[in-house]
C-alpha positions as CSV (number, residue, x, y, z in Angstrom):
1,M,95.7,90.4,99.5
2,L,97.1,93.7,98.3
3,L,94.8,96.3,96.7
4,V,95.5,99.7,95.2
5,N,93.1,102.3,96.6
6,I,93.2,105.8,95.1
7,Y,89.8,106.9,96.2
8,N,90.8,108.7,99.4
9,I,93.8,110.4,97.7
10,H,91.5,111.4,94.7
11,I,89.0,113.0,97.0
12,K,91.7,115.3,98.5
13,R,93.1,116.2,95.0
14,K,89.7,116.4,93.1
15,Y,90.8,114.8,89.9
16,T,88.3,112.9,87.7
17,Q,89.0,109.4,86.6
18,A,89.4,110.6,83.0
19,E,92.1,113.1,84.1
20,I,94.0,110.5,86.1
21,A,93.9,108.1,83.1
22,E,95.0,110.7,80.6
23,A,97.9,112.0,82.8
24,T,99.2,108.5,83.8
25,G,98.6,106.7,80.5
26,L,96.5,104.0,82.3
27,S,93.2,102.9,80.7
28,T,90.0,104.3,82.1
29,V,88.9,100.8,82.9
30,T,92.0,100.2,85.1
31,V,91.6,103.6,86.8
32,N,87.9,102.7,87.5
33,K,88.9,99.4,89.1
34,L,91.5,101.1,91.3
35,F,88.8,103.6,92.4
36,K,86.6,100.8,93.5
37,S,89.5,98.8,95.1
38,E,88.5,95.8,93.0
39,P,91.0,92.9,93.0
40,H,93.1,93.5,89.9
41,D,96.5,92.5,88.7
42,F,98.5,95.7,88.7
43,K,102.0,96.6,87.7
44,F,104.2,98.4,90.2
45,S,105.1,100.8,87.4
46,S,101.4,101.8,87.3
47,V,101.3,102.4,91.0
48,E,104.4,104.6,90.6
49,K,102.8,106.6,87.8
50,L,99.7,107.1,90.0
51,A,101.8,108.2,93.0
52,K,103.8,110.6,91.0
53,F,100.7,112.2,89.5
54,L,98.9,112.4,92.8
55,G,101.9,113.7,94.7
56,C,102.1,110.9,97.2
57,N,104.2,107.8,98.1
58,A,103.3,104.6,96.3
59,L,102.8,102.9,99.7
60,D,100.0,105.4,100.4
61,L,98.0,103.8,97.6
62,I,98.5,100.1,98.6
63,I,96.3,98.6,101.2
64,E,96.3,95.0,102.6
65,V,93.0,93.3,103.2
66,P,92.4,89.7,104.4
67,D,91.7,87.1,101.8
68,K,88.1,85.8,101.6
69,N,88.9,82.2,102.3
């Protein structure tokens, strides 16, 4: 399973969830789920917006975790 994890990048950049949501146009609910690395259907365009805002590569935000089966 692929998850988007922005927590580590966020810690380095010191942005609030509200600032990230406002700058990227994503909802605060979506940003909150991404902070928690909750399973969530996401669009690659959203990941690209986050990466651009955070100044990193989109692949830096995506992590792979084993399925819970």
